[in-house]
LODO-809872 format. One record per residue (C-alpha): residue in three letters; x, y, z. Coordinates in Angstrom, 3 decimals, decimal comma. Layout:
BEGIN
<node><nudo>ala</nudo><c1>X</c1><c2>Y</c2><c3>Z</c3></node>
...
This chain:
BEGIN
<node><nudo>met</nudo><c1>-161,493</c1><c2>-3,848</c2><c3>-86,023</c3></node>
<node><nudo>asp</nudo><c1>-160,998</c1><c2>-3,215</c2><c3>-89,748</c3></node>
<node><nudo>asp</nudo><c1>-163,100</c1><c2>-0,351</c2><c3>-91,182</c3></node>
<node><nudo>lys</nudo><c1>-161,697</c1><c2>-0,532</c2><c3>-94,752</c3></node>
<node><nudo>pro</nudo><c1>-164,894</c1><c2>-1,893</c2><c3>-96,440</c3></node>
<node><nudo>ala</nudo><c1>-167,044</c1><c2>0,775</c2><c3>-94,769</c3></node>
<node><nudo>gln</nudo><c1>-164,644</c1><c2>3,538</c2><c3>-95,864</c3></node>
<node><nudo>ala</nudo><c1>-164,460</c1><c2>2,159</c2><c3>-99,422</c3></node>
<node><nudo>gly</nudo><c1>-168,265</c1><c2>2,167</c2><c3>-99,717</c3></node>
<node><nudo>ser</nudo><c1>-168,456</c1><c2>5,649</c2><c3>-98,229</c3></node>
<node><nudo>ser</nudo><c1>-165,806</c1><c2>7,094</c2><c3>-100,550</c3></node>
<node><nudo>gly</nudo><c1>-167,434</c1><c2>5,383</c2><c3>-103,549</c3></node>
<node><nudo>tyr</nudo><c1>-170,767</c1><c2>6,913</c2><c3>-102,613</c3></node>
<node><nudo>leu</nudo><c1>-169,122</c1><c2>10,326</c2><c3>-102,273</c3></node>
<node><nudo>phe</nudo><c1>-167,417</c1><c2>9,917</c2><c3>-105,671</c3></node>
<node><nudo>val</nudo><c1>-170,717</c1><c2>9,023</c2><c3>-107,351</c3></node>
<node><nudo>leu</nudo><c1>-172,447</c1><c2>11,951</c2><c3>-105,652</c3></node>
<node><nudo>ile</nudo><c1>-169,773</c1><c2>14,387</c2><c3>-106,857</c3></node>
<node><nudo>leu</nudo><c1>-169,926</c1><c2>12,875</c2><c3>-110,353</c3></node>
<node><nudo>phe</nudo><c1>-173,713</c1><c2>13,336</c2><c3>-110,506</c3></node>
<node><nudo>ala</nudo><c1>-173,375</c1><c2>16,926</c2><c3>-109,281</c3></node>
<node><nudo>leu</nudo><c1>-170,821</c1><c2>17,700</c2><c3>-112,017</c3></node>
<node><nudo>val</nudo><c1>-172,988</c1><c2>16,092</c2><c3>-114,681</c3></node>
<node><nudo>phe</nudo><c1>-176,044</c1><c2>18,101</c2><c3>-113,635</c3></node>
<node><nudo>val</nudo><c1>-174,032</c1><c2>21,330</c2><c3>-113,383</c3></node>
<node><nudo>leu</nudo><c1>-172,759</c1><c2>20,827</c2><c3>-116,939</c3></node>
<node><nudo>ile</nudo><c1>-175,841</c1><c2>19,293</c2><c3>-118,573</c3></node>
<node><nudo>leu</nudo><c1>-178,605</c1><c2>21,440</c2><c3>-117,079</c3></node>
<node><nudo>pro</nudo><c1>-177,401</c1><c2>24,712</c2><c3>-118,668</c3></node>
<node><nudo>leu</nudo><c1>-176,903</c1><c2>22,939</c2><c3>-122,000</c3></node>
<node><nudo>val</nudo><c1>-180,449</c1><c2>21,585</c2><c3>-121,918</c3></node>
<node><nudo>gly</nudo><c1>-181,727</c1><c2>25,050</c2><c3>-121,042</c3></node>
<node><nudo>met</nudo><c1>-179,830</c1><c2>26,638</c2><c3>-123,936</c3></node>
<node><nudo>met</nudo><c1>-181,112</c1><c2>23,980</c2><c3>-126,324</c3></node>
<node><nudo>tyr</nudo><c1>-184,686</c1><c2>24,601</c2><c3>-125,166</c3></node>
<node><nudo>val</nudo><c1>-184,387</c1><c2>28,361</c2><c3>-125,637</c3></node>
<node><nudo>asp</nudo><c1>-182,785</c1><c2>27,880</c2><c3>-129,067</c3></node>
<node><nudo>thr</nudo><c1>-185,598</c1><c2>25,519</c2><c3>-130,077</c3></node>
<node><nudo>met</nudo><c1>-188,236</c1><c2>28,033</c2><c3>-129,011</c3></node>
<node><nudo>val</nudo><c1>-186,500</c1><c2>30,872</c2><c3>-130,911</c3></node>
<node><nudo>thr</nudo><c1>-186,225</c1><c2>28,701</c2><c3>-134,036</c3></node>
<node><nudo>lys</nudo><c1>-189,880</c1><c2>27,728</c2><c3>-133,752</c3></node>
<node><nudo>arg</nudo><c1>-190,925</c1><c2>31,391</c2><c3>-133,485</c3></node>
<node><nudo>glu</nudo><c1>-188,782</c1><c2>32,341</c2><c3>-136,502</c3></node>
<node><nudo>ala</nudo><c1>-190,210</c1><c2>29,477</c2><c3>-138,564</c3></node>
<node><nudo>lys</nudo><c1>-193,752</c1><c2>30,553</c2><c3>-137,681</c3></node>
<node><nudo>ala</nudo><c1>-192,992</c1><c2>34,145</c2><c3>-138,728</c3></node>
<node><nudo>gln</nudo><c1>-191,538</c1><c2>32,938</c2><c3>-142,035</c3></node>
<node><nudo>met</nudo><c1>-194,576</c1><c2>30,740</c2><c3>-142,701</c3></node>
<node><nudo>glu</nudo><c1>-196,891</c1><c2>33,696</c2><c3>-142,059</c3></node>
<node><nudo>lys</nudo><c1>-194,832</c1><c2>35,827</c2><c3>-144,433</c3></node>
<node><nudo>val</nudo><c1>-194,961</c1><c2>33,146</c2><c3>-147,147</c3></node>
<node><nudo>glu</nudo><c1>-198,725</c1><c2>32,767</c2><c3>-146,689</c3></node>
<node><nudo>lys</nudo><c1>-199,206</c1><c2>36,539</c2><c3>-146,978</c3></node>
<node><nudo>leu</nudo><c1>-197,128</c1><c2>36,679</c2><c3>-150,173</c3></node>
<node><nudo>arg</nudo><c1>-199,002</c1><c2>33,692</c2><c3>-151,616</c3></node>
<node><nudo>lys</nudo><c1>-202,334</c1><c2>35,402</c2><c3>-151,019</c3></node>
<node><nudo>gln</nudo><c1>-200,992</c1><c2>38,605</c2><c3>-152,539</c3></node>
<node><nudo>ile</nudo><c1>-199,871</c1><c2>36,745</c2><c3>-155,681</c3></node>
<node><nudo>glu</nudo><c1>-203,253</c1><c2>35,025</c2><c3>-155,956</c3></node>
<node><nudo>glu</nudo><c1>-205,033</c1><c2>38,388</c2><c3>-155,686</c3></node>
<node><nudo>glu</nudo><c1>-202,775</c1><c2>39,919</c2><c3>-158,343</c3></node>
<node><nudo>arg</nudo><c1>-203,422</c1><c2>36,983</c2><c3>-160,688</c3></node>
<node><nudo>lys</nudo><c1>-207,157</c1><c2>37,178</c2><c3>-160,050</c3></node>
<node><nudo>asn</nudo><c1>-207,191</c1><c2>40,917</c2><c3>-160,815</c3></node>
<node><nudo>ala</nudo><c1>-205,018</c1><c2>40,517</c2><c3>-163,913</c3></node>
<node><nudo>asn</nudo><c1>-207,045</c1><c2>37,641</c2><c3>-165,371</c3></node>
<node><nudo>pro</nudo><c1>-210,575</c1><c2>37,308</c2><c3>-163,985</c3></node>
<node><nudo>val</nudo><c1>-211,130</c1><c2>33,991</c2><c3>-165,810</c3></node>
<node><nudo>phe</nudo><c1>-208,243</c1><c2>32,298</c2><c3>-163,985</c3></node>
<node><nudo>lys</nudo><c1>-209,295</c1><c2>30,537</c2><c3>-160,759</c3></node>
<node><nudo>pro</nudo><c1>-206,518</c1><c2>28,937</c2><c3>-158,669</c3></node>
<node><nudo>asn</nudo><c1>-207,148</c1><c2>25,577</c2><c3>-157,039</c3></node>
């Protein structure tokens, strides 16, 4: 009996399995790092927006106190 086709299919399956394992081992940490970086960037952007909003309100209050006739839109 000739078992070459069965061995070829088995070794091909093993090769694909090892390839998938390597891809997941390399890609999963990268995806995790990208997710964490995205969350950190989002938090920093939110903090900056809050700071800008606070400064904008402060400037509006200063203008209102300096010139009571002026009304911003």
